[in-house]
C-alpha positions in Angstrom: 1.4 -28.5 -79.7 -0.1 -25.6 -77.8 -3.9 -26.1 -76.4 -5.7 -23.3 -75.0 -7.5 -24.7 -72.0 -10.2 -23.2 -69.6 -13.7 -23.0 -68.2 -15.9 -20.2 -67.1 -18.9 -21.0 -64.7 -21.6 -18.7 -63.7 -24.0 -19.0 -60.9 -27.1 -17.7 -59.2 -26.8 -17.6 -55.3 -29.8 -16.4 -53.0 -27.0 -15.4 -50.3 -23.4 -15.5 -49.5 -22.4 -19.2 -50.1 -18.9 -21.0 -49.3 -17.8 -23.3 -52.2 -15.0 -25.3 -53.0 -13.5 -25.2 -56.6 -11.1 -28.1 -58.0 -10.5 -26.5 -61.9 -6.5 -26.3 -61.7 -4.7 -28.8 -64.0 -3.0 -31.3 -61.7 0.6 -30.6 -60.4 1.9 -33.6 -62.7 1.0 -31.3 -65.6 1.7 -27.9 -64.3 5.4 -27.4 -65.6 4.0 -27.6 -69.3 1.5 -24.6 -68.6 2.5 -21.5 -70.1 1.2 -19.4 -67.6 -0.6 -20.4 -64.0 -4.1 -21.1 -64.5 -5.2 -19.2 -61.3 -8.8 -19.2 -60.6 -10.5 -15.9 -60.8 -13.7 -14.6 -59.6 -16.4 -12.1 -60.8 -17.1 -10.2 -58.5 -13.5 -10.7 -57.0 -13.6 -12.5 -53.6 -10.7 -14.1 -51.5 -9.5 -17.4 -52.4 -7.6 -19.7 -50.7 -5.8 -22.5 -52.1 -4.7 -25.8 -50.7 -4.1 -29.3 -51.6 -6.3 -32.1 -50.8 -5.1 -35.7 -49.2 -4.6 -36.5 -52.8 -2.5 -33.8 -53.7 -4.9 -32.0 -55.9 -5.2 -28.4 -56.0 -8.2 -26.9 -54.6 -9.6 -23.3 -53.8 -12.1 -22.5 -51.1 -13.9 -19.0 -51.2 -17.3 -17.7 -50.4 -19.3 -16.7 -53.2 -21.5 -13.2 -53.2 -25.2 -13.3 -53.3 -26.5 -13.0 -57.2 -24.6 -13.8 -60.3 -21.3 -15.1 -59.4 -18.6 -16.4 -62.2 -15.0 -18.4 -61.4 -12.9 -19.7 -64.3 -9.7 -20.7 -65.1 -7.7 -20.0 -68.4 -4.1 -21.2 -69.6 -2.3 -22.6 -72.5 -0.4 -26.1 -71.8 2.0 -27.5 -74.0 1.3 -31.3 -75.2 3.4 -33.7 -77.3 0.6 -33.4 -80.2 0.3 -37.3 -80.6 -2.3 -39.6 -80.2 -1.7 -41.3 -76.5 0.2 -45.0 -76.8 -1.3 -47.7 -74.6 1.2 -50.2 -73.6 -0.4 -53.4 -74.0 2.4 -55.4 -72.4 1.8 -53.8 -69.0 1.9 -56.9 -66.4 -0.9 -56.9 -63.4 1.2 -57.1 -59.9 0.0 -59.4 -57.1 -1.6 -58.1 -54.3 1.1 -58.8 -52.1 3.7 -57.0 -54.4 1.7 -53.6 -54.5 3.0 -50.5 -53.2 1.2 -49.7 -50.0 0.1 -46.2 -51.3 -1.8 -48.1 -53.9 -4.0 -50.3 -51.9 -6.7 -47.5 -51.2 -7.6 -47.6 -55.2 -8.4 -51.4 -54.4 -11.7 -50.9 -52.1 -15.0 -50.1 -52.6 -15.9 -46.5 -52.5 -19.2 -44.3 -52.8 -19.8 -44.9 -56.4 -17.7 -47.6 -57.2 -19.0 -51.0 -55.5 -16.3 -53.1 -56.6 -17.5 -56.0 -53.6 -21.1 -56.1 -54.9 -19.7 -56.4 -58.7 -17.2 -58.6 -57.8 -18.8 -62.1 -58.6 -19.9 -60.3 -62.1 -16.4 -59.0 -62.6 -15.0 -62.3 -62.4 -17.3 -64.2 -64.4 -17.0 -61.7 -67.2 -13.3 -61.3 -67.3 -11.9 -63.7 -65.2 -10.8 -65.8 -68.5 -8.9 -63.1 -69.8 -5.2 -62.4 -69.5 -4.3 -60.5 -66.3 -2.7 -57.0 -66.9 -3.4 -54.7 -69.8 -5.5 -57.1 -72.0 -7.9 -57.5 -68.7 -8.1 -53.7 -68.4 -8.8 -53.4 -71.8 -11.3 -55.9 -72.1 -13.2 -54.2 -69.1 -13.2 -50.9 -71.0 -14.3 -52.7 -74.1 -17.0 -54.1 -72.6 -18.2 -50.7 -70.4 -17.9 -48.7 -73.6 -20.6 -51.1 -75.5 -22.5 -52.0 -72.5 -23.5 -48.3 -71.5 -25.2 -45.9 -74.1 -24.1 -42.0 -73.6 -27.2 -40.1 -72.7 -26.8 -36.3 -71.3 -30.6 -36.5 -70.8 -30.6 -39.5 -68.3 -27.8 -38.3 -66.4 -28.0 -37.8 -62.6 -25.2 -37.1 -60.3 -26.0 -40.2 -57.6 -25.8 -43.2 -60.3 -23.3 -45.7 -58.9 -21.5 -48.0 -60.8 -24.0 -50.8 -60.1 -27.0 -48.3 -61.1 -25.1 -47.8 -64.4 -24.8 -51.3 -65.0 -28.0 -52.2 -64.7 -29.6 -49.3 -66.5 -27.0 -49.2 -69.3 -26.9 -45.8 -69.4 -24.8 -42.8 -68.4 -22.5 -40.2 -68.9 -18.6 -40.3 -69.1 -18.4 -40.6 -65.2 -20.5 -43.5 -65.2 -18.7 -45.3 -67.8 -15.8 -44.8 -65.7 -17.2 -45.2 -62.6 -18.4 -49.0 -63.7 -14.6 -49.5 -65.1 -13.0 -48.8 -62.0 -15.6 -50.9 -59.9 -14.8 -53.9 -62.5 -11.0 -53.7 -62.1 -10.8 -53.1 -58.5 -13.2 -56.1 -57.9 -10.0 -58.0 -60.2 -7.5 -56.7 -58.0 -6.3 -54.1 -60.0 -5.7 -50.6 -58.6 -7.8 -48.1 -60.0 -8.8 -44.4 -59.6 -11.1 -42.3 -61.3 -9.7 -39.0 -63.0 -11.1 -35.8 -64.3 -9.8 -33.3 -66.5 -10.0 -32.0 -70.3 -10.2 -34.1 -73.3 -10.5 -32.5 -76.3 -11.1 -33.4 -80.0 -8.1 -32.5 -81.8 -7.1 -34.7 -84.5 -10.4 -36.0 -84.5 -12.8 -35.4 -87.9 -15.3 -32.7 -87.6 -18.1 -31.9 -86.6 -16.7 -31.7 -83.0 -19.2 -31.8 -80.0 -19.4 -29.0 -77.3 -16.6 -29.2 -75.1 -16.9 -30.6 -71.4 -14.6 -31.7 -68.8 -14.2 -35.6 -68.8 -13.9 -38.5 -66.5 -11.4 -41.4 -67.2 -9.7 -43.9 -65.4 -6.0 -44.9 -64.5 -4.9 -48.3 -63.3 -1.7 -49.2 -61.8 0.2 -52.0 -64.0 4.1 -52.4 -64.5 5.2 -50.1 -61.7 3.1 -47.0 -62.8 -0.4 -45.6 -63.7 -1.5 -45.9 -67.1 -4.8 -43.7 -68.4 -7.9 -45.8 -70.0 -11.1 -44.0 -71.1 -13.9 -46.4 -71.4 -16.5 -43.7 -72.7 -14.1 -43.0 -75.7 -12.2 -46.1 -75.8 -9.5 -44.5 -78.4 -6.4 -42.7 -77.9 -6.9 -39.0 -77.4 -4.4 -35.9 -78.0 -4.0 -33.4 -75.1 -5.6 -35.1 -72.4 -4.8 -33.1 -69.5 -5.4 -34.2 -66.0 -7.0 -31.8 -63.3 -7.6 -34.4 -60.4 -7.9 -38.1 -59.2 -9.5 -39.8 -56.2 -11.3 -42.8 -55.2 -14.6 -41.9 -57.4 -16.3 -38.8 -58.3 -17.4 -37.8 -54.7 -13.6 -37.1 -54.2 -13.1 -34.6 -57.1 -16.0 -32.8 -57.8 -15.7 -29.5 -60.0 -17.6 -27.3 -57.3 -18.7 -28.3 -54.0 -21.3 -25.5 -52.6 -22.5 -25.4 -49.0 -25.6 -24.0 -49.7 -28.5 -23.3 -52.4 -27.5 -22.3 -55.9 -28.1 -22.7 -59.7 -25.7 -23.1 -62.3 -26.7 -20.6 -64.9 -24.1 -21.1 -67.7 -21.1 -23.5 -68.0 -18.4 -23.2 -70.7 -15.1 -25.3 -71.4 -12.6 -25.0 -74.0 -9.7 -27.2 -75.3 -8.3 -25.4 -78.6 -5.2 -26.0 -80.5 -3.3 -22.8 -81.1 -0.9 -22.2 -83.8 2.9 -22.3 -82.6 
């Protein structure tokens, strides 16, 4: 399957403003792109690319004053089938985990796994460790939170989402991350594209999405507490400890996001 993916963001800046954009497809999917998804800007400015400490592809630039637009556009090839969850995946003992996964057991800015530890063991300690426990966490988060754009805020933490029982996809992901880490399962926050391909219409407006990856059976597995169902065409952009590590844009000064578009459309072969 061929999927047309991309985005366009327009800002209004009162002055020239440095920014970092994290909008390119993750290197693990780069070989599936039919053409590079270079970041482009209008007006054109110099863009410097680099990898962050997690290996995510980042772009730094100085936006011009006034209306400034950035975006990416490409076509990604995908198997075109719904994701398959490995229900037999087992949980590693902490002492047997690879060293590079240990970071994803620790509390982070938006995922206070230490604060939620007692609650996590009370809610999920009776479940079988491994994939079944992760699915129990996702089922709980999916049912506990109500999706609500109107009540979204960029500073909501996992503890606050748990208490307030509402949020957007990043809040669903943060709460699941915090619970899983409290249960000694390495878990990282992911951002990228999730379309509605293969689902009945009407489709909602496209947006970037947040989900989680857990380390089981020697590899990372994707889970989606917001949708809590397999999807077609999930495409990773970046991962980190939580959303603070992978903002789509980081602006070093005042500015207003004036328009925002995301597309994930199936193309004919």
